[in-house]
N, C-alpha and C positions, 0 to 999 in steps of 0.2 A: 503496500501499499504508500505510495506515495504521500504527504504530506505538502497540500498545494501554499499554503498559506505560509509556510516557514521557508519555500526554497525559488526556484523559479525553473524557466523552460527556457534553455538557453537559444532555442531554433524564433524564440517570441523577440519581432524587431518592431521597432519607433519608426514609424514617421512624421516630423510634420513639417503641416500645411499650412501657418504662421501667415505667413506673404502669399501666396496660393487664393485659400480662401479669407485672409481677415482684409485681402484689397479689395474683394467683394464690397466693404461699406465705403470705400476712398475712391475706386476708377482706379485703384493700385497704384497711389501715388507716394510711393516710398522712398522716403529720402535714402542714399546710400547707406550714411551711417545707423538705421535703422535696419535694413536687411543684413551686414554686415555683421550687423548684433546678433542678429537673430543667427545668422551663419554658425557663428563664433561658437556660440553657445549650446547651439546643435551639437558642434564641434566636444567641447569642451565635456559636455553633458553624456556623452556617449549614444545620443540617438544614432540609429540607424542612418535613415533618409532625411531630408528635406530638400519640400517642391515648392520651389522660387518660384513659382508664379504658373503662367498658360500659355501656349503656343495659342493665341487665340490670331484670326486671319483679319489682317488690316484693310481687305476691301469690307468688312463689316462690323468692324468695329474702330471707328477715327484713333492714329495715333496720335493726335491733339486733344484730344480728350482726356485719356487713357494714360498712364501711366508703363514706364516699362515694362513694370513684370506683368502685364497684359498681353506681353507677345517674347519674352523672354529673348532679344535677341541673341547671337552669342558674345559679340563685345560689350555688351551690360551683362551676362552674367561674372565673366573672365574679370569682369572691375571690381568686382564682389570677391572672387572665391578663389583667381587665377587661373591655375591649372588644379586643383582640388589637392592638393601632396593631404589631404587626410582618411581616414578610412572610412568618412563620410559621403554618402552615395546622394545623389543631387537628381533629382526628379522633376517633371512639368506636367501637366493637366492640359491634354488633346480634348477638346469636344468636337461631338460628330455633328457635325452643318454648320460649325462654328470655326473651322479653319483648314487653312489648305496646307493641312500634312502631308499630302503627297511631297510636294515642294521644304516646305519649313520646316519639318523633322530630318534635318542633316543624317550624313551616314555617323556613324558614329566615330569613325577615323579623326572627325571635324571638329566634332561637341565634347565638351567635357561633363556632358550632360551621362546620366546611370541609366533612370530607365522613363519609361514615356508612360500616362495614367493613361487610357483611354476613356473618359465618361462618356454616357450614351440612356438613352429612356429605350424600353423594349421597343418597340415602335424602333429603334433607330440599329438594332444588333448588324441587317447585313454591311450598315459603312461601316462597325466597329470593329465585324472582322475583319474589313480590309485592314483598318487602321491597324491593329493587331498584328495584321499580319508582316504589314508597310514598317514599321518601328521594331517587330523580332528582325526580319531579316536586313533591315539597316545597325544591325548591333546590339540593342539595347532590351534590359530585361523590361517588360509588359505587365499591367496592370489591366485589368478588366472592371471599370468601376459602372454597376447598372443602376443607374439615379433611379426615385423615389420609387422603392420598390416598394414599398407600402401602398402605391398606387396601384400596383399590376396584380394581375390575379396570381391565382397559385398554377394554372397553367401556364401562363403566359411565361412566370419567373420556371417554372420547370425546362420548359421550351428553349427558352436562353442558356439557360446551364447547358442543355445538351450539344449545343452548337459552341457555348463560349469552352468545354473543355477540351475541345480539339482543336485548339488556336495556340500560339507559340504563347501565350499570356500564365503569368507563373504563380499570377495572385488574383484572385477573384473577388471583388470587396462585397461587404452587404451596406449600402449604403443609406442611411434614414434621413432623408433631402429633408424635411419636413421638421424633422424632429419630434412623428408622430408614434415610433415603436414604443411597447413599452417589454421588461421584462420577458415575460413569456413566448413577444411576435421575436426577439431577439432569437432566445433559444432555438425557438422552430426553425429559421431561419437561416439559421447559422449550422447547424444539422443537417439542413436542406441541401444547404451548397456545402458541407463536405462530402454528402452522399455521390454528388460527382466529383466534386474537386479530389478526393485525396486516393480514387484508384488513378486520376491521370497524372499523381505527382505533382498536385498543385496545393499552394497552400489556399485560406481564407481570410479574408479582414473584415478589418468593420473602421467605420468610415460616421459617425452620431452626431447629432445634432442637440442643441442644449434647447429649445423648443419650450418642454417642459422640465426641465431643470434634471432631465433623465440621461444626458451626454456621458457621463462620468461612468454613473451605474450601467448604461447597454454596454459601454465598453468594457467595461467588469463582467457583466453576465459573456458575453462573446467571448471573453478572454478563457473562462470557466468552462466552455464548452467546445471550443479548441479555436479557436480563430488564435494565429500567429502572427497577423497584420493591424495593427492596431494606427490608427490615425488620433492627433492630438493636435492643438493650438497653444502656443504662450496665453495663461491666462484668459483662455477659451473665444481667443480673437475667432471671429467670424464672423458671417453674414447674420443680419438678422441678430436671432440669438445666441449665435456662436455657434461652438465645437464643444467635445469633451476637455477640458484643462490640460495641459503639459503635465505641472506642477503635482494637480493630483495624479496625476496618472503614474508619473515618475517614482511620487512616494509611497502608489501603491504597489511596484514592482520591485524584484526581490534580486535581482540581476547585478552586483555590486561595478560591475562594467556603466554602469545608472549613475549620474552624479546628479544632486538636485540643487545644491547653491549655486551654480552659473545662473539656474533659469529663474532662482528663485532676483539674483541682481541683473537679467533683462527685465522680467517685471519691474524692479522701481525706477532704472534709469530708461526702460522704455513705452511699455505697455503702460506704468502708471499716468506719464504724461500725457501720451494719446489717447486713454481715456479721456482724458478733463477737453481734447477738441473731438473727439469720433463717440458714436455710441455703438454699443451692443452690448447681450446680457441678454438674459426671460425678462425680458416686460412682457407686463399682461396681454396685451396684444399677442403676441407671439405665443404664449401658451395660447388663446387660443388660435390661434390657425394649428397648432400644433396637436391639441385634440379635435378639433374639426378634419384634421389628415388633410389640411389646405397646403398650399405655396404659400409661403411667406410674405409674396409683397404686397400685398393687400396690407399686412403688418408694417413694413417698413416705408409704408406712402403715410401707414396711419401716426407714423413716430417720429418722423420730416414736416406733419403737417402743425395748425392748430389747432386740430381738434387730439392732439396726441395722450389728456388726461382724460377722453374721453370714453371710457369701457364699454360703456353698457349701446350707447349708438353704436361701435365697432361692432359690438357681437350681434346685434338686432341686425345688422346689413349681412352680416358673413349668413346666417341663421335664415332669412329670408329665402338666400344666393343659393341657401341649400338646396 
């Protein structure tokens, strides 16, 4: 018998997506000092992967509106990491339908990146499969991130998994895009993903949002049931309600390679000042969209309006729309 609360799984790896997911609250307008601080913290803390941003299409997302981390051009990444002479692996996210992946994802030998995370909805599986194969052929580790799984039917999820396990993706991630899942649902999904992934030699991951203040709890639940790839962000920075907080996750994990002190330092030096300029966290509107299993865009708009404290009106509007 193992003793899970006093030991650790060496195969469990942590990915920081502070700059990528957090950039959704400020159009990725982070200055180099902020991004360097996150990078250095990941290195010092022993984190395995850092997702530094998106590879978005410059035809779809206007470069004059967004910061560099929406596009992750090679020169911009290297300005932060140089040739990345560290054990930390660098990742980007590529959205199906929103990227020029054939041209913008360079061959691995021309890039400092290590992993491409392909993000897609269930109706985009065919394109996602092509994207995964393209990135793998170019020499990258690849992760398949099926978004908004809480809105997909069981049959759709199973059919997607049947196809995804045949691709070169090494990881398939349970993505709670709307922060609507509860522990029992996370358990069922992780077990289902493992049922398909394990025989194919693939790992299962978890990406939790905090709309119902369950981001950390659901991440623990996924780990308990066998997820070996886990996402988190510094101080939970992320779109809307934010994500599983890295400081809580690293405090929970027992692997001595992880160091928590550098994380507290970056919270103090960078995240705390940022929290006085932009807002994220599980405010009531995000609780409501999470409970209703809805995209948080309406909550984001409400928090940015002069009706930010009118919870009842927001609730009534969403319930009438249901």
